[in-house]
C-alpha positions in Angstrom: 146.3 114.8 58.1 143.7 117.3 57.4 142.4 119.4 60.5 139.3 121.3 60.2 138.3 123.5 63.2 136.8 126.7 64.4 136.3 128.3 67.7 134.2 125.3 68.9 136.6 122.6 68.0 140.2 124.0 68.2 142.8 121.3 68.4 145.3 120.3 70.9 148.6 118.6 69.8 151.3 117.0 71.9 154.7 116.4 70.4 157.9 114.9 71.2 159.9 115.9 68.3 160.7 118.9 66.1 157.8 120.3 64.1 157.1 123.8 62.4 153.8 125.5 61.9 154.1 128.2 59.4 151.6 131.1 59.1 151.5 132.0 55.3 149.5 135.2 56.1 151.8 136.6 58.8 154.9 135.0 57.4 155.9 133.7 60.8 156.8 130.3 62.0 156.2 128.5 65.2 158.9 125.8 65.9 157.7 123.0 68.1 161.2 121.5 69.1 160.5 120.1 72.6 158.0 117.7 74.2 155.0 119.6 75.4 151.2 120.6 74.9 150.3 123.0 72.0 147.0 124.4 71.4 146.4 124.9 67.7 143.7 127.7 67.4 142.2 130.0 65.1 143.8 133.4 65.3 140.5 135.0 66.4 140.0 132.4 69.2 139.4 133.6 72.7 139.7 131.5 75.7 141.9 130.5 78.7 144.6 127.9 78.4 146.7 126.2 81.2 150.0 127.6 81.8 151.7 124.6 80.5 150.1 124.8 77.1 151.6 126.9 74.3 149.2 128.5 71.9 149.8 128.4 68.1 147.6 130.5 65.9 146.6 129.5 62.4 144.7 131.9 60.1 142.3 129.5 58.6 139.8 126.8 59.4 141.5 124.2 57.7 145.0 122.9 58.3 147.2 120.0 57.5 150.2 118.3 58.9 152.9 116.2 57.7 155.1 114.8 60.7 158.6 113.3 60.4 160.4 111.3 62.9 164.0 110.6 62.3 165.2 106.9 62.3 168.8 105.9 62.8 168.3 102.2 61.7 166.3 99.2 62.6 167.8 99.2 66.1 166.2 102.7 66.8 162.9 101.6 66.0 161.7 101.2 69.7 162.7 104.8 70.3 160.7 106.0 67.1 157.6 103.7 68.5 157.9 105.4 71.9 157.9 108.8 70.2 154.9 108.1 68.1 153.0 106.7 71.0 153.7 110.0 72.8 152.0 112.0 70.2 148.3 112.8 70.6 146.0 115.1 68.7 142.7 115.8 70.2 140.0 118.6 70.7 141.1 121.1 73.4 137.7 120.2 75.2 138.8 116.6 75.7 142.4 117.6 76.8 141.0 120.0 79.5 138.6 117.5 80.7 141.4 115.0 81.4 139.1 112.1 80.2 140.3 109.4 77.8 139.6 110.5 74.2 138.2 108.2 71.6 138.5 109.7 68.0 135.4 109.1 65.8 135.6 106.2 63.5 136.2 107.2 59.9 134.1 105.9 57.0 134.7 104.9 53.3 132.7 106.8 50.7 133.3 105.8 47.2 132.6 109.4 46.0 135.6 110.6 47.8 137.9 108.1 46.1 139.9 110.3 43.8 143.0 112.2 43.3 142.4 115.6 44.7 144.2 117.7 41.9 142.4 115.5 39.3 139.1 116.2 41.0 139.8 120.0 41.1 140.8 120.0 37.4 137.6 118.1 36.5 135.2 120.8 37.8 133.4 123.1 35.4 134.1 126.8 36.0 130.9 127.6 37.8 131.4 124.7 40.4 135.2 125.6 40.6 134.6 129.3 41.5 131.7 128.6 43.6 133.6 126.2 45.8 136.6 128.7 45.9 134.2 131.4 47.2 132.9 128.9 49.9 136.4 127.9 50.9 137.6 131.5 51.1 134.9 132.4 53.4 136.2 130.0 56.2 139.9 130.3 54.9 140.3 134.0 54.4 143.0 135.2 51.9 145.8 137.3 53.3 146.0 140.9 53.3 148.7 140.7 50.5 145.9 139.3 48.2 143.9 142.6 48.5 144.8 144.0 45.0 143.9 140.7 43.4 140.7 140.1 45.1 139.6 143.7 44.1 140.0 142.6 40.5 138.3 139.2 41.0 135.2 140.8 42.9 134.2 142.3 39.4 133.2 138.7 38.3 131.9 137.6 41.8 135.1 135.7 42.9 135.9 136.4 46.4 135.0 135.2 50.1 131.4 134.4 50.3 130.7 136.0 47.0 128.3 134.5 44.2 130.2 133.8 41.0 128.8 135.7 38.1 128.3 133.0 35.4 127.1 135.8 32.9 130.8 136.6 32.3 131.2 133.2 30.5 130.5 133.4 26.8 130.9 131.4 23.8 131.8 127.6 24.1 132.6 127.8 27.7 133.5 124.2 28.3 135.8 123.9 25.3 137.5 127.1 26.3 137.8 125.9 29.9 139.3 122.5 28.9 141.8 124.2 26.5 142.9 126.7 29.4 143.4 123.7 31.7 145.4 121.5 29.1 147.9 124.4 28.8 147.9 125.1 32.7 150.7 122.8 33.5 153.1 123.6 30.7 152.6 127.4 31.3 153.1 127.0 35.1 156.1 124.9 34.5 157.6 127.4 32.2 156.8 130.3 34.7 158.2 128.3 37.6 161.6 128.1 35.9 162.5 131.5 37.1 162.2 130.1 40.7 164.5 127.1 39.9 168.2 127.0 41.1 171.2 125.0 40.2 173.6 123.3 42.6 175.8 121.4 40.5 173.8 118.9 38.2 171.0 119.2 40.6 168.0 121.7 40.5 165.7 123.0 43.2 163.1 125.6 43.9 164.3 128.4 46.3 162.5 131.3 47.5 159.6 132.0 47.4 158.6 128.4 47.9 156.6 127.7 50.9 156.3 131.6 51.5 154.7 132.5 48.2 153.4 136.2 48.9 151.8 137.2 45.7 153.8 134.9 43.4 150.7 133.1 42.3 152.2 131.1 39.6 154.8 129.5 42.0 152.0 128.8 44.4 149.9 127.1 41.9 152.8 125.1 40.4 153.5 123.7 44.0 149.8 123.0 44.6 149.6 121.0 41.4 152.7 119.0 42.0 152.6 118.4 45.8 149.7 120.4 47.7 152.4 122.5 49.7 156.2 122.8 50.4 158.6 123.9 53.2 160.3 127.2 53.0 163.9 126.9 52.2 165.1 127.6 55.8 163.3 124.4 56.7 164.2 122.1 53.8 165.7 122.1 50.4 164.6 119.5 47.9 167.1 118.9 45.1 166.2 116.8 41.9 168.1 115.4 39.1 167.4 113.0 36.4 170.5 113.3 34.4 174.1 112.0 34.9 177.2 114.3 34.7 177.2 114.0 30.9 173.6 115.2 30.7 172.2 111.8 29.8 168.9 110.5 31.3 169.5 108.3 34.2 168.5 104.7 33.3 168.6 101.2 35.0 170.2 100.0 32.1 173.4 101.5 33.3 175.1 101.6 36.6 176.4 104.9 38.3 178.6 106.3 41.0 177.1 108.9 43.2 180.1 110.7 44.7 180.0 113.2 47.6 183.2 115.3 48.4 181.5 116.0 51.7 178.2 115.7 53.4 175.4 118.2 52.8 175.8 121.1 55.2 173.1 121.3 57.7 172.5 123.3 61.1 172.4 121.4 64.3 169.6 118.9 64.4 169.5 118.8 60.7 169.7 115.8 58.4 169.8 114.7 54.7 168.9 111.9 52.4 169.0 110.9 48.7 165.9 108.8 47.5 165.4 107.0 44.2 162.1 107.2 42.4 161.0 105.5 39.3 159.5 107.4 36.3 156.0 106.8 37.9 157.3 108.9 41.0 156.9 105.9 43.2 159.7 104.2 45.4 161.5 101.5 43.7 160.9 98.0 44.9 164.2 96.2 45.8 165.4 92.9 47.5 167.0 94.7 50.5 164.2 97.1 51.1 166.5 100.1 50.8 164.8 103.1 49.4 167.2 105.9 50.3 170.7 106.7 51.7 171.3 109.3 54.4 173.5 110.6 57.3 172.4 107.5 59.2 173.1 104.9 56.7 176.5 103.9 57.9 178.2 104.4 54.6 181.6 103.5 54.0 183.9 106.5 53.5 187.0 106.8 51.3 190.4 107.7 52.9 189.8 111.3 52.1 186.3 111.2 53.8 184.5 111.4 50.6 181.7 108.8 49.9 180.8 106.8 46.7 177.4 105.4 46.3 176.7 102.8 43.7 173.3 103.3 41.7 172.4 100.0 39.9 169.4 97.7 39.4 171.6 94.7 40.3 173.3 94.3 43.7 177.2 94.9 43.8 179.3 92.5 45.7 179.4 94.9 48.7 175.8 96.4 49.2 176.8 98.8 52.1 176.8 101.8 49.8 174.2 100.6 47.2 171.1 102.5 46.4 169.0 100.2 44.1 167.3 101.7 41.1 164.8 100.6 38.6 165.2 98.7 35.2 164.0 101.8 33.4 164.3 105.4 33.9 164.7 107.0 37.4 165.3 110.2 39.2 166.9 111.2 42.5 165.7 113.7 45.3 168.5 115.0 47.6 166.5 116.4 50.7 168.4 118.7 53.2 166.5 119.6 56.2 167.5 122.8 58.2 170.2 123.4 55.7 173.2 125.7 56.5 172.5 128.2 53.7 175.6 130.0 54.1 177.8 126.9 54.0 176.0 125.5 50.9 177.1 128.5 49.0 180.6 126.9 48.7 179.7 123.2 49.2 180.4 120.9 46.2 177.1 119.0 45.3 177.4 115.2 44.5 178.1 114.1 41.0 176.5 111.3 39.2 178.9 109.3 36.7 178.1 106.3 34.5 180.4 103.5 35.4 178.9 100.7 33.2 
C-alpha cells in the first residue's frame, strides 16, 4: 500500500507479526517483531505519544508497505485470518480518540489505470524533471546525494526547483526516446557487477535495498520491482537454466535436488516459486505455486529432498512443483538468511530427467 502523510496525518499501525521498516537515508532498520502499536511519523514530527506506542520515523512524506504472513498449510488459515484481523492502519488522531475508524472509500479513475513504470517512461523530459522536482520537495534526498544534487542544480533539477528547459537542444523528443530505449540494457549491464552466483542461481547482493550512491543499481531495481529488501532481510535467487546450462522448458521434466535446506536464522523461512516467461504464477490443477519449508516434502534417507518440476503430474504429487508448457524460471527466496552458513551451503541443482 502507499501511505502519504505529513505532520497532520501521520499513521498508526498495529501489527501481530514481524515487519521491518528501513530508513534509506539514515541506513537504520526498525524491526517490528511483536504485537503492539507503532506510530509511523515524519522524522521532523513533534508530538506526544502514549507510553505503549513505539515511534518509527520515516524521512519522506510517502511510504509503502508489503506485509507477509507465514502460512503453514490450509489448517493454519484460521491463525492467519486472526493475525490479519488484528492488523489496523489508521491516522494517529483516530487511534488517540479511541473511536471506531472508517477509512475513506476509494474511487476508480481511468486516467490512473496504467503501469507505473511505463507511465514514468512515457513522460516528456520537461514533465519528468518537473515532477521529480516536486516529489523531491516532499520526499527529500539523503545527505549522501549532496554531490549529485550540486551538479543537477545547474540545470534546475532539485527539490522545489524549476527545470531549465533551455538546456534541451536539437531534436529533443527523438534524443529522449533513444536514451530511454537504451536505458534498460545499459542498467542491466551495469547491474551485473552487483550480481552474485550461488551454484547455478544468481542473486543481487549488497547494495540492494541500501543503495547509497549506487544510482545504477537503484534505478535497475526501481524499473524491475519498485524496491527491494536488504540482504540481511531477504535473498532472491533466480535461475532459468538447468545444470547443463540449457533453458528451463515445460517440454522437459527436471529434478530439483536439495542436499540440505537453505540456512536461515531463527524465525526465517524459504520458498521456491515457479514463474512463466510472462513473469506470472503458473496455473495448475492442484493450486500449488511454490514449495517451501512448510510444504511437508518427503525426504530421502540422507535427509536430502528431490522436487519434481514438470507440466504433467507425477504419480506421487507430494514433491511436485507444476511448471508451464513453455519456458519458465524459478525464484528461491530466503528470508532472514544465515549469511555465514550460506557461505558453505550447497545450493540446489536442477537436472533434466526426461
